One Martini backbone bead per residue (centre of mass of N, CA, C, O) as a GRO file, in nm:
protein
  292
    1MET     BB    1   0.056   0.063  -0.019
    2LEU     BB    2   0.298   0.257  -0.010
    3ILE     BB    3   0.370   0.233  -0.313
    4TYR     BB    4   0.087   0.344  -0.430
    5ASN     BB    5   0.113   0.651  -0.318
    6ARG     BB    6   0.277   0.711  -0.557
    7LYS     BB    7   0.209   0.954  -0.839
    8THR     BB    8   0.432   0.986  -1.010
    9ARG     BB    9   0.581   0.873  -1.289
   10GLN     BB   10   0.856   0.799  -1.171
   11GLU     BB   11   0.744   0.652  -0.919
   12ALA     BB   12   0.577   0.443  -1.074
   13ARG     BB   13   0.810   0.299  -1.216
   14ARG     BB   14   0.969   0.228  -0.963
   15ASN     BB   15   0.737   0.070  -0.817
   16ASN     BB   16   0.694  -0.145  -1.031
   17PHE     BB   17   0.971  -0.267  -0.998
   18TYR     BB   18   0.949  -0.338  -0.692
   19ILE     BB   19   0.710  -0.525  -0.721
   20ALA     BB   20   0.841  -0.730  -0.913
   21TYR     BB   21   1.083  -0.789  -0.734
   22SER     BB   22   0.929  -0.895  -0.484
   23MET     BB   23   0.770  -1.123  -0.623
   24THR     BB   24   1.014  -1.279  -0.727
   25LEU     BB   25   1.141  -1.337  -0.453
   26LEU     BB   26   0.900  -1.489  -0.335
   27ILE     BB   27   0.899  -1.722  -0.539
   28LEU     BB   28   1.189  -1.820  -0.503
   29MET     BB   29   1.173  -1.874  -0.189
   30THR     BB   30   0.943  -2.076  -0.199
   31PHE     BB   31   1.092  -2.295  -0.361
   32ALA     BB   32   1.336  -2.319  -0.174
   33PHE     BB   33   1.178  -2.404   0.084
   34ALA     BB   34   1.042  -2.654  -0.036
   35THR     BB   35   1.301  -2.814  -0.104
   36ASN     BB   36   1.414  -2.811   0.184
   37ALA     BB   37   1.178  -2.969   0.308
   38VAL     BB   38   1.215  -3.226   0.144
   39MET     BB   39   1.507  -3.282   0.230
   40GLY     BB   40   1.450  -3.294   0.534
   41GLN     BB   41   1.260  -3.540   0.525
   42LEU     BB   42   1.456  -3.741   0.392
   43MET     BB   43   1.712  -3.714   0.594
   44TRP     BB   44   1.538  -3.728   0.888
   45ILE     BB   45   1.312  -3.963   0.811
   46ASN     BB   46   1.316  -4.159   0.561
   47HIS     BB   47   1.669  -4.159   0.579
   48ARG     BB   48   1.799  -4.199   0.870
   49ASP     BB   49   1.954  -4.495   0.805
   50TYR     BB   50   2.177  -4.395   0.650
   51GLU     BB   51   2.486  -4.426   0.549
   52GLY     BB   52   2.631  -4.176   0.765
   53GLY     BB   53   2.369  -4.025   0.761
   54PRO     BB   54   2.217  -3.732   0.678
   55LEU     BB   55   2.471  -3.594   0.549
   56ALA     BB   56   2.526  -3.823   0.347
   57TYR     BB   57   2.255  -3.798   0.200
   58TYR     BB   58   2.289  -3.505   0.116
   59ALA     BB   59   2.544  -3.552  -0.062
   60ALA     BB   60   2.411  -3.777  -0.251
   61SER     BB   61   2.148  -3.564  -0.321
   62ALA     BB   62   2.257  -3.295  -0.463
   63ASN     BB   63   2.158  -3.395  -0.782
   64SER     BB   64   1.878  -3.356  -0.754
   65TRP     BB   65   1.610  -3.196  -0.884
   66PHE     BB   66   1.512  -3.038  -0.624
   67GLU     BB   67   1.795  -2.936  -0.540
   68THR     BB   68   1.854  -2.786  -0.804
   69LEU     BB   69   1.613  -2.596  -0.784
   70GLY     BB   70   1.692  -2.465  -0.514
   71THR     BB   71   1.967  -2.359  -0.607
   72SER     BB   72   1.860  -2.180  -0.837
   73MET     BB   73   1.686  -1.995  -0.660
   74ASP     BB   74   1.916  -1.893  -0.480
   75VAL     BB   75   2.094  -1.773  -0.702
   76VAL     BB   76   1.893  -1.567  -0.816
   77ALA     BB   77   1.843  -1.419  -0.547
   78ASN     BB   78   2.140  -1.336  -0.507
   79ILE     BB   79   2.169  -1.169  -0.765
   80MET     BB   80   1.945  -0.964  -0.691
   81ALA     BB   81   2.057  -0.868  -0.417
   82ASP     BB   82   2.334  -0.767  -0.520
   83ALA     BB   83   2.224  -0.564  -0.726
   84LEU     BB   84   2.081  -0.380  -0.520
   85LEU     BB   85   2.330  -0.310  -0.349
   86VAL     BB   86   2.496  -0.180  -0.574
   87TYR     BB   87   2.288   0.038  -0.644
   88ARG     BB   88   2.271   0.171  -0.363
   89CYS     BB   89   2.568   0.249  -0.351
   90TYR     BB   90   2.560   0.427  -0.605
   91VAL     BB   91   2.352   0.629  -0.491
   92ILE     BB   92   2.489   0.714  -0.220
   93TRP     BB   93   2.752   0.797  -0.410
   94ARG     BB   94   2.633   0.984  -0.633
   95ARG     BB   95   2.692   0.824  -0.898
   96SER     BB   96   2.973   0.683  -0.895
   97ILE     BB   97   3.180   0.530  -1.127
   98TRP     BB   98   3.426   0.450  -0.936
   99VAL     BB   99   3.242   0.264  -0.759
  100LEU     BB  100   3.098   0.080  -0.974
  101ILE     BB  101   3.316  -0.078  -1.135
  102PRO     BB  102   3.437  -0.271  -0.916
  103LEU     BB  103   3.161  -0.393  -0.837
  104LEU     BB  104   3.090  -0.513  -1.115
  105LEU     BB  105   3.327  -0.706  -1.141
  106LEU     BB  106   3.261  -0.868  -0.883
  107TYR     BB  107   2.972  -0.941  -0.966
  108MET     BB  108   3.037  -1.103  -1.228
  109ALA     BB  109   3.207  -1.317  -1.086
  110SER     BB  110   2.981  -1.420  -0.901
  111VAL     BB  111   2.787  -1.505  -1.126
  112ALA     BB  112   2.969  -1.711  -1.266
  113PHE     BB  113   3.004  -1.902  -1.013
  114SER     BB  114   2.703  -1.955  -0.968
  115LEU     BB  115   2.654  -2.103  -1.238
  116LEU     BB  116   2.867  -2.324  -1.193
  117THR     BB  117   2.738  -2.436  -0.936
  118THR     BB  118   2.472  -2.526  -1.065
  119MET     BB  119   2.591  -2.718  -1.276
  120GLN     BB  120   2.748  -2.901  -1.076
  121SER     BB  121   2.493  -2.992  -0.902
  122ALA     BB  122   2.347  -3.140  -1.166
  123LEU     BB  123   2.563  -3.339  -1.188
  124PRO     BB  124   2.698  -3.620  -1.187
  125ASN     BB  125   2.951  -3.777  -1.007
  126ASN     BB  126   3.103  -3.889  -1.288
  127HIS     BB  127   3.165  -3.617  -1.375
  128ILE     BB  128   3.423  -3.407  -1.450
  129LEU     BB  129   3.302  -3.143  -1.322
  130ALA     BB  130   3.215  -3.270  -1.044
  131ASN     BB  131   3.542  -3.351  -0.987
  132SER     BB  132   3.639  -3.078  -0.972
  133THR     BB  133   3.623  -2.783  -0.891
  134ASN     BB  134   3.487  -2.608  -0.626
  135PHE     BB  135   3.256  -2.346  -0.688
  136PHE     BB  136   3.120  -2.275  -0.416
  137ILE     BB  137   3.343  -2.127  -0.257
  138PRO     BB  138   3.400  -1.890  -0.454
  139TRP     BB  139   3.114  -1.782  -0.450
  140ILE     BB  140   3.087  -1.723  -0.148
  141SER     BB  141   3.335  -1.537  -0.134
  142LEU     BB  142   3.245  -1.323  -0.342
  143THR     BB  143   2.966  -1.242  -0.226
  144SER     BB  144   3.075  -1.171   0.058
  145GLY     BB  145   3.282  -0.959  -0.034
  146LEU     BB  146   3.082  -0.773  -0.173
  147ASN     BB  147   2.906  -0.716   0.077
  148PHE     BB  148   3.133  -0.600   0.252
  149ILE     BB  149   3.208  -0.360   0.070
  150VAL     BB  150   2.930  -0.229   0.047
  151THR     BB  151   2.884  -0.190   0.346
  152GLY     BB  152   3.132  -0.013   0.401
  153LEU     BB  153   3.058   0.220   0.205
  154ILE     BB  154   2.785   0.295   0.330
  155VAL     BB  155   2.871   0.344   0.622
  156TYR     BB  156   3.081   0.562   0.559
  157ARG     BB  157   2.890   0.765   0.424
  158ILE     BB  158   2.694   0.808   0.661
  159LEU     BB  159   2.902   0.884   0.884
  160ALA     BB  160   3.031   1.125   0.735
  161PHE     BB  161   2.771   1.292   0.719
  162SER     BB  162   2.712   1.299   1.022
  163ARG     BB  163   2.967   1.462   1.099
  164ARG     BB  164   2.919   1.711   0.915
  165ALA     BB  165   2.601   1.757   1.026
  166ARG     BB  166   2.668   1.822   1.303
  167GLY     BB  167   2.437   2.068   1.445
  168THR     BB  168   2.244   2.107   1.166
  169LEU     BB  169   2.078   1.862   1.205
  170PRO     BB  170   1.792   1.747   1.252
  171ASP     BB  171   1.671   1.510   1.455
  172GLU     BB  172   1.488   1.360   1.254
  173ALA     BB  173   1.695   1.334   1.021
  174HIS     BB  174   1.913   1.191   1.187
  175LYS     BB  175   1.740   0.937   1.250
  176VAL     BB  176   1.661   0.850   0.955
  177TYR     BB  177   1.962   0.874   0.795
  178THR     BB  178   2.186   0.810   1.062
  179GLY     BB  179   2.088   0.580   1.204
  180ALA     BB  180   2.082   0.254   1.291
  181ALA     BB  181   1.860   0.164   1.092
  182SER     BB  182   1.988   0.281   0.838
  183ILE     BB  183   2.252   0.117   0.846
  184LEU     BB  184   2.134  -0.172   0.855
  185VAL     BB  185   1.958  -0.154   0.593
  186GLU     BB  186   2.129  -0.012   0.369
  187SER     BB  187   2.384  -0.224   0.420
  188ALA     BB  188   2.311  -0.516   0.497
  189LEU     BB  189   2.462  -0.629   0.754
  190PRO     BB  190   2.350  -0.915   0.824
  191PHE     BB  191   2.407  -1.039   0.545
  192SER     BB  192   2.718  -1.005   0.554
  193ILE     BB  193   2.784  -1.155   0.816
  194LEU     BB  194   2.661  -1.429   0.737
  195GLY     BB  195   2.836  -1.471   0.483
  196ILE     BB  196   3.111  -1.485   0.625
  197ILE     BB  197   3.049  -1.721   0.816
  198PHE     BB  198   2.968  -1.921   0.595
  199ALA     BB  199   3.240  -1.918   0.440
  200VAL     BB  200   3.414  -2.030   0.669
  201TYR     BB  201   3.260  -2.304   0.714
  202THR     BB  202   3.280  -2.401   0.419
  203SER     BB  203   3.594  -2.412   0.393
  204LYS     BB  204   3.603  -2.627   0.646
  205GLY     BB  205   3.352  -2.834   0.652
  206GLN     BB  206   3.138  -2.771   0.864
  207ALA     BB  207   2.827  -2.835   0.996
  208PRO     BB  208   2.697  -2.531   1.029
  209GLN     BB  209   2.655  -2.469   0.718
  210VAL     BB  210   2.363  -2.563   0.684
  211ALA     BB  211   2.217  -2.366   0.875
  212LEU     BB  212   2.350  -2.106   0.761
  213GLY     BB  213   2.239  -2.138   0.474
  214PHE     BB  214   1.941  -2.096   0.546
  215ILE     BB  215   1.969  -1.816   0.677
  216TRP     BB  216   2.115  -1.671   0.446
  217GLY     BB  217   1.889  -1.725   0.233
  218THR     BB  218   1.673  -1.548   0.371
  219PHE     BB  219   1.835  -1.270   0.312
  220PHE     BB  220   1.780  -1.246   0.010
  221ALA     BB  221   1.486  -1.120   0.082
  222LEU     BB  222   1.492  -0.943   0.344
  223SER     BB  223   1.688  -0.710   0.277
  224PRO     BB  224   1.542  -0.593   0.022
  225GLN     BB  225   1.267  -0.543   0.165
  226LEU     BB  226   1.370  -0.326   0.363
  227ILE     BB  227   1.459  -0.127   0.148
  228ILE     BB  228   1.184  -0.099   0.005
  229LEU     BB  229   1.037   0.011   0.254
  230ARG     BB  230   1.200   0.276   0.271
  231VAL     BB  231   1.119   0.375  -0.006
  232ALA     BB  232   0.808   0.378   0.045
  233MET     BB  233   0.848   0.581   0.305
  234GLY     BB  234   1.080   0.801   0.222
  235ARG     BB  235   1.380   0.701   0.381
  236ALA     BB  236   1.566   0.673   0.158
  237TRP     BB  237   1.838   0.697  -0.013
  238SER     BB  238   1.975   0.936  -0.235
  239SER     BB  239   2.162   1.134  -0.450
  240ASN     BB  240   2.012   1.411  -0.291
  241THR     BB  241   2.008   1.399   0.025
  242GLU     BB  242   2.227   1.592   0.121
  243ASP     BB  243   2.116   1.849  -0.017
  244LYS     BB  244   1.832   1.842   0.106
  245ILE     BB  245   1.911   1.855   0.406
  246THR     BB  246   2.094   2.107   0.396
  247THR     BB  247   1.884   2.307   0.280
  248SER     BB  248   1.668   2.273   0.505
  249SER     BB  249   1.853   2.361   0.738
  250ILE     BB  250   1.911   2.651   0.630
  251ALA     BB  251   1.609   2.748   0.598
  252PHE     BB  252   1.503   2.662   0.914
  253LYS     BB  253   1.790   2.746   1.046
  254PRO     BB  254   1.943   2.965   1.214
  255SER     BB  255   2.224   3.128   1.218
  256MET     BB  256   2.484   3.242   1.414
  257VAL     BB  257   2.546   3.495   1.255
  258GLN     BB  258   2.264   3.621   1.265
  259PHE     BB  259   2.235   3.621   1.569
  260ASP     BB  260   2.481   3.805   1.632
  261ARG     BB  261   2.383   4.047   1.465
  262ASP     BB  262   2.119   4.101   1.615
  263ARG     BB  263   2.246   4.137   1.896
  264SER     BB  264   2.428   4.384   1.819
  265GLU     BB  265   2.200   4.579   1.731
  266THR     BB  266   2.054   4.588   2.004
  267ALA     BB  267   2.294   4.696   2.173
  268PHE     BB  268   2.333   4.960   2.013
  269HIS     BB  269   2.053   5.093   2.069
  270GLU     BB  270   2.076   5.093   2.379
  271ASN     BB  271   2.353   5.266   2.394
  272SER     BB  272   2.234   5.522   2.211
  273ARG     BB  273   2.074   5.623   2.438
  274PRO     BB  274   2.001   5.872   2.621
  275ALA     BB  275   2.061   5.939   2.960
  276ASP     BB  276   1.805   6.164   3.010
  277GLU     BB  277   1.534   6.015   2.942
  278PRO     BB  278   1.428   5.912   3.216
  279ALA     BB  279   1.419   6.194   3.357
  280LYS     BB  280   1.232   6.330   3.151
  281ASP     BB  281   0.993   6.147   3.197
  282ILE     BB  282   0.953   6.216   3.500
  283SER     BB  283   0.915   6.529   3.478
  284GLU     BB  284   0.666   6.514   3.291
  285LYS     BB  285   0.489   6.361   3.493
  286GLY     BB  286   0.501   6.575   3.724
  287SER     BB  287   0.380   6.822   3.567
  288SER     BB  288   0.113   6.690   3.490
  289SER     BB  289   0.013   6.641   3.785
  290SER     BB  290   0.016   6.944   3.880
  291ASN     BB  291  -0.190   7.053   3.672
  292VAL     BB  292  -0.422   6.872   3.789
   0.00000   0.00000   0.00000
């Protein structure tokens, strides 16, 4: 409903994109969760007594059709989430091409390895590509590194503006654009932290990687949705947010220079008043009372 409240043509095009983006993420994550639920039932209930335990069954069934479908949905959702984060970083840095180019190169490398990971997971175990380099670890490392860099750039930009505007920024604007909620949502900080932890456990091959993978996959949809919510509420950063906030602060908050000048003019008029004016006023009052 918040998205539909925007009425200008430019806002309508932008909101239509965000609506399609949100619905696509919802569909992708629904399929991903459904396939994960099927795999969970098979490995923990139906084939609990599999030789080597549930994790061994999970490794043996990684190339099944439903697991390949779930992996594909996760990969596409991750590509969309990373694309939105790169775009938001580009916008917050006032559409700087020097910030965008390195991020795009890292993003394209992450996309390439994610597609290779999907192909590798769909191949049978005796295929030459399935037994070659594990593309999953480079993909997780690249996408986690991209998220870490984007998060750092966004947090640095917001905190730098907060320091520059301290003392002149209204309290409400300071809370909306530079507060803790703004930093957490705009930078997708939880998404980046979970990705780094997941990459570490995946590289070591330790058991918590399975649970962390499910949680990290949830943030493929959750982090972009929170950003879109801020956009719909009109609280998200744009390329001209700094100029807009600074201009409104100057327009509606008197400067100290003007205040000092007004105070100096008042003191000058008070000191320039003749010293005998109070006595003159008293004598005039006394004469008028005697005439009465």
